[in-house]
Residue, then its C-alpha position, 0 to 999 in steps of 0.5 A: m551507519a554508512k552514508h550511501t551515495i546516489d547515482p541516477n545513471k545506474w538506476i534503470t540497470l539496478y532498480s527498474d526490474y525490482l521497482f516494476n515487480y514491486t509495483i505490478t503486485r500493487v496495481s495489477d496493470r502493466a502500463i500503470a506500473q511502468d508509468l509509476v516506475q518512470d514517475t518514481f525515477l523522475a521524482g528521484l531526479k528532481s529531489m536528488v538534492n534531498f537525498k541524505g544518504e541515510a538509507s540505500e538508494r533502492t530504499w529511497l526510491i522505494s519510498i518515493l514509489k510507495r508515495k506514487i502508488i498511494d497518489h495513484y489510488r487517491k486519484i482513482n478514488s477521487n474520480k469515483g465520486k464525480a457525477e456522471v450524467r447520461m442525457s436522453y434527447n428523446s423529445d417524447s420522453e418526459t425525463e430529461g436525463d438519466w442520472l447515473e450518480e443516483r445509482v452508484a454507491d458513494p464509497f465515502d458515505k460511511t454509516a455509524e455502523d461502518t465506523i463502529e465495525n472498523t473500530e471493533l476490527s482495529m481493537a480485535i487486531h491489536d488485541c490479537i497482536s498483544k497475545l503473540p509472543t514478543k518476537q512474533a508480534a514484532v515481526f508481524k508488525m514490521k512485515s504486515l503492518l509497516h511493510y518493512e523489507t525482509e533484510a531490514i527486519c532481519n538486521e534489526l532483530g538479528i535473525t536470518a531470512s528463513n527464521l523470519w519466514v518461520i516466525i511470520h508464518r507462525a504469527r499469521t497462523a496465530m493471528a488468523d486463529c485469534m481473529e476467527k475466535n474474536w472477530f468473525 
């Protein structure tokens, strides 16, 4: 495998549009997407010494961006569980406050039923994947579960991009049929 080099002076020209488009489909907010791309470039500059050249510069930046997107959603979700209090200072009222947190469902309050349902869903998905033809299963896992880029899948499996899209379409159709029979 050829060693790739890194040149941060070309990042904005070469990768900003691609990284922005990648991000906007995941966060659906233009300002947040721009911030995440900017954070990615900054993190890339800070960790340039760690770039081993085993992947392309774009792939390396995407891996940083994916972590930034995950961190963004973790931050949002961690803020949801914090208490918010509305105080009423009306002296003729017996209540001293209106506790908003009592009316908001806790997303981390999972019941045993939720856990069992998630386990059953996971088992159904894996069962359906195991019923796919070998190449369809490989393509489905790489594209839908591991989020490999089209080019990487094509290179690894020795197929063309148009062939990949035919295979992934067939795999997704088969998965939908299987899940409908085994899960819904």
